[in-house]
C-alpha positions in Angstrom: -9.7 -125.6 120.1 -9.1 -122.4 118.3 -11.3 -121.4 115.9 -9.8 -119.4 112.9 -11.9 -117.0 111.1 -12.1 -117.1 107.3 -13.0 -113.9 105.2 -16.2 -113.6 103.7 -17.5 -114.8 99.7 -17.3 -111.8 97.3 -20.6 -110.2 96.4 -21.1 -112.8 93.3 -21.2 -115.4 95.9 -23.5 -113.3 98.1 -25.6 -113.2 95.5 -25.8 -116.7 94.8 -26.6 -117.4 98.4 -29.4 -114.7 98.5 -30.6 -116.3 95.3 -30.9 -119.9 96.4 -32.6 -118.4 99.9 -34.8 -116.2 97.5 -34.2 -113.2 99.7 -32.8 -109.8 98.8 -31.2 -109.2 102.2 -29.6 -111.8 104.3 -29.7 -111.4 108.3 -26.8 -109.5 109.6 -24.6 -111.2 112.5 -24.9 -109.5 115.9 -22.1 -106.8 116.1 -22.0 -107.3 119.8 -21.1 -110.9 119.1 -18.5 -110.1 116.2 -16.9 -107.8 118.9 -16.5 -110.3 121.3 -15.0 -113.0 119.3 -12.7 -110.3 118.3 -11.6 -110.3 121.9 -11.6 -113.9 122.4 -9.3 -114.3 119.6 -6.8 -111.4 120.4 -3.9 -112.8 122.1 -3.3 -109.9 124.8 -7.0 -109.9 125.7 -8.0 -111.0 129.5 -11.2 -112.2 130.8 -11.8 -108.9 131.8 -11.7 -107.8 128.0 -14.2 -110.5 126.9 -16.7 -109.5 129.6 -16.2 -105.6 128.5 -17.2 -106.6 125.1 -20.3 -108.7 126.5 -21.4 -105.9 128.8 -22.9 -104.0 125.7 -25.4 -106.6 125.6 -26.4 -107.9 129.2 -28.8 -110.3 127.4 -26.0 -112.0 125.4 -23.9 -112.5 128.6 -26.8 -114.1 130.3 -27.1 -116.6 127.5 -24.0 -117.3 127.8 -23.9 -118.2 131.4 -26.6 -120.5 130.9 -24.9 -122.4 128.4 -22.0 -122.6 130.5 -24.0 -124.0 133.1 -25.9 -126.2 130.8 -25.9 -129.8 131.0 -23.9 -130.0 127.6 -21.2 -128.5 129.6 -22.0 -129.7 133.1 -19.3 -127.7 135.1 -18.5 -128.8 138.7 -19.8 -125.8 140.1 -22.1 -122.9 139.2 -20.5 -120.3 136.8 -21.5 -117.0 137.6 -19.5 -114.8 135.7 -17.7 -114.2 132.5 -14.4 -114.1 134.2 -15.1 -117.7 135.9 -16.6 -118.8 132.5 -13.3 -118.0 130.9 -11.3 -119.6 133.8 -13.5 -123.1 133.7 -14.1 -123.4 129.9 -11.2 -121.7 128.5 -11.3 -119.3 125.6 -11.9 -121.6 122.9 -15.1 -123.1 124.7 -16.4 -119.7 125.2 -15.8 -118.8 121.6 -17.8 -121.8 120.4 -20.8 -120.8 122.9 -20.7 -117.4 122.0 -20.9 -118.1 118.3 -23.7 -120.4 118.9 -25.7 -117.8 120.7 -25.0 -115.3 118.1 -26.1 -117.6 115.3 -29.3 -118.5 117.3 -30.4 -115.1 117.4 -30.6 -114.4 113.8 -32.3 -117.5 112.9 -36.0 -116.9 111.5 -38.5 -117.1 114.2 -42.4 -117.2 114.1 -44.7 -119.3 112.1 -42.9 -121.2 109.3 -44.9 -123.6 107.3 -43.2 -127.0 107.7 -41.1 -126.0 110.7 -41.5 -126.7 114.4 -38.7 -125.0 116.3 -39.2 -126.6 119.4 -38.5 -130.0 117.7 -36.0 -128.4 115.6 -34.0 -127.1 118.6 -34.2 -130.4 120.6 -32.8 -132.3 117.6 -30.3 -129.7 117.3 -29.7 -130.4 121.3 -29.5 -134.1 120.9 -26.7 -133.4 118.0 -24.8 -131.0 120.1 -24.5 -133.2 123.2 -23.7 -136.2 121.6 -21.2 -135.1 119.1 -19.4 -133.5 122.4 -19.6 -137.0 124.1 -18.3 -138.7 120.9 -15.4 -136.4 121.2 -14.5 -136.5 124.5 -14.0 -140.4 123.7 -12.6 -140.0 120.4 -10.7 -136.9 119.8 -10.6 -134.4 122.9 -9.1 -131.4 121.0 -12.5 -131.1 118.9 -14.9 -131.1 121.8 -15.9 -127.4 121.5 -15.8 -127.5 117.9 -17.9 -130.7 117.6 -20.6 -129.4 120.2 -21.2 -126.1 118.2 -21.2 -127.8 114.8 -23.7 -130.5 116.0 -25.9 -127.7 117.1 -25.8 -125.8 114.1 -25.4 -128.0 111.1 -28.7 -127.6 110.2 -28.9 -123.8 110.6 -29.6 -123.3 107.2 -33.1 -125.2 107.1 -34.7 -122.6 109.1 -33.9 -119.8 106.4 -34.8 -121.9 103.7 -38.4 -122.7 105.3 -38.8 -119.1 106.0 -37.9 -117.9 102.2 -38.8 -120.7 99.9 -42.5 -121.8 99.9 -41.1 -125.0 97.9 -39.2 -126.5 100.7 -42.2 -127.1 103.0 -43.0 -130.3 100.9 -39.2 -131.6 101.7 -39.7 -130.7 105.2 -42.7 -132.9 105.8 -41.2 -135.8 103.5 -38.2 -135.3 106.3 -40.0 -135.0 109.4 -43.3 -137.1 108.8 -42.3 -139.8 106.1 -38.8 -140.3 107.6 -36.9 -139.4 104.1 -33.4 -138.4 103.6 -33.5 -134.2 103.8 -30.0 -134.5 102.1 -31.1 -136.6 99.3 -34.4 -134.9 99.2 -32.8 -131.3 98.5 -30.0 -132.6 96.0 -32.7 -134.2 93.7 -35.3 -131.4 94.0 -32.7 -128.4 93.8 -29.3 -129.8 93.2 -27.9 -128.4 96.5 -28.2 -129.2 100.1 -28.6 -127.7 103.4 -25.1 -128.5 104.6 -23.4 -126.4 101.5 -25.7 -123.5 102.4 -24.8 -123.8 106.1 -21.1 -123.6 105.0 -21.9 -120.8 103.0 -23.8 -118.6 105.5 -20.8 -118.9 107.6 -18.8 -117.9 105.1 -20.9 -115.0 104.5 -20.9 -114.1 108.2 -17.3 -114.4 108.5 -17.4 -117.5 110.9 -14.4 -119.7 111.7 -13.5 -121.8 108.8 -13.3 -125.0 111.2 -16.9 -124.3 111.6 -17.8 -123.6 108.0 -16.1 -126.8 107.0 -17.5 -129.0 109.7 -21.0 -128.0 109.2 -20.6 -128.3 105.1 -18.9 -131.8 105.8 -21.0 -133.1 108.4 -23.1 -135.6 106.1 -19.6 -136.8 104.6 -16.9 -138.9 105.8 -14.2 -136.9 105.5 -12.4 -136.3 108.9 -10.4 -133.4 107.2 -13.4 -131.1 107.1 -15.8 -132.5 109.7 -14.7 -134.3 113.0 -15.9 -137.6 113.3 -17.8 -136.9 116.2 -19.7 -134.6 114.2 -20.3 -137.0 111.5 -21.6 -139.8 114.3 -24.0 -137.3 115.8 -25.4 -135.8 112.4 -27.9 -138.3 111.7 -30.0 -137.7 114.6 -33.1 -135.8 113.3 -36.1 -134.1 114.4 -38.1 -137.4 114.8 -36.5 -140.4 116.7 -35.8 -143.1 114.5 -34.5 -147.0 116.1 -32.7 -147.4 112.8 -30.9 -144.0 113.1 -29.4 -145.1 116.7 -28.5 -148.4 115.2 -26.8 -147.1 112.0 -24.7 -144.6 114.7 -23.9 -147.8 117.0 -22.8 -149.7 114.0 -20.4 -147.1 112.6 -18.9 -146.0 116.1 -18.3 -149.9 116.8 -17.0 -151.1 113.5 -14.9 -147.9 112.6 -13.5 -146.4 115.7 -13.7 -149.6 118.1 -16.2 -148.1 121.0 -18.2 -151.0 122.8 -21.6 -150.9 121.7 -23.0 -150.7 125.4 -20.7 -147.6 125.5 -22.5 -146.0 122.4 -25.9 -146.4 123.5 -24.9 -145.2 127.2 -23.7 -142.1 125.0 -26.7 -141.6 123.3 -28.9 -141.8 125.9 -27.2 -139.5 128.2 -26.7 -136.8 125.6 -30.5 -137.2 125.1 -31.4 -136.5 128.8 -28.4 -133.5 128.6 -30.1 -131.7 125.4 -33.2 -130.9 126.7 -31.7 -128.2 128.9 -29.7 -127.2 125.8 -32.3 -126.7 123.6 -34.6 -124.9 125.8 -31.9 -122.2 125.9 -32.8 -121.5 122.2 -36.2 -121.5 122.2 
């Protein structure tokens, strides 16, 4: 699926985002990623042009090839070059993977109160692989977008945890007590991580479809977020049987999937997610 870029918000919107995150400066999106995305979106670009854009940062090329070869994409044979990756996965899928790696690079690292980076990326990997599997079943045109949005739907959470001391208690209630983070945020602050994730996408000039998929991952509006993303979105950092049951119920009742098939999708995605998550740790 081709991803359409959107323009950045104006300075007022940037200031509002900084105010919520309580930071005077937002991280800059990696320039090599931006240049690679430009090459991927240029209709006259070849695989060689994409490889040339990536060549400025060999580490990014390595990260991309690891993601292409991961269980999340499961190529039939190992992919060893950018040219081969484009041929096997296509420009749209490569664009999604480059975006994923780029966002992963700008997320806060180090010790952050309330944050467990390993647990965060394990959950992100589960959502990504589960969303991709549901997209294969329900809407193949959204496979790449569903994987990326599933992976990045909670991208605002580390930024909030790193910059707002008053956010840690919400994370504790979410992770340790099983509360609904979206509801906790709305009650405490009047905003939630989904809308902030969408705002970050817009701030960095990322694709409109990705921004909307992230912003709408808790909604049931399929015009904004693919159904595969919505189905996978309840998966969290702690495993809860009630969450799996809710996913199975919605997938069977609203989309006609067999319950056994849904359980198999979730279990396989769980296994695939380990490899995907490790790429971002």
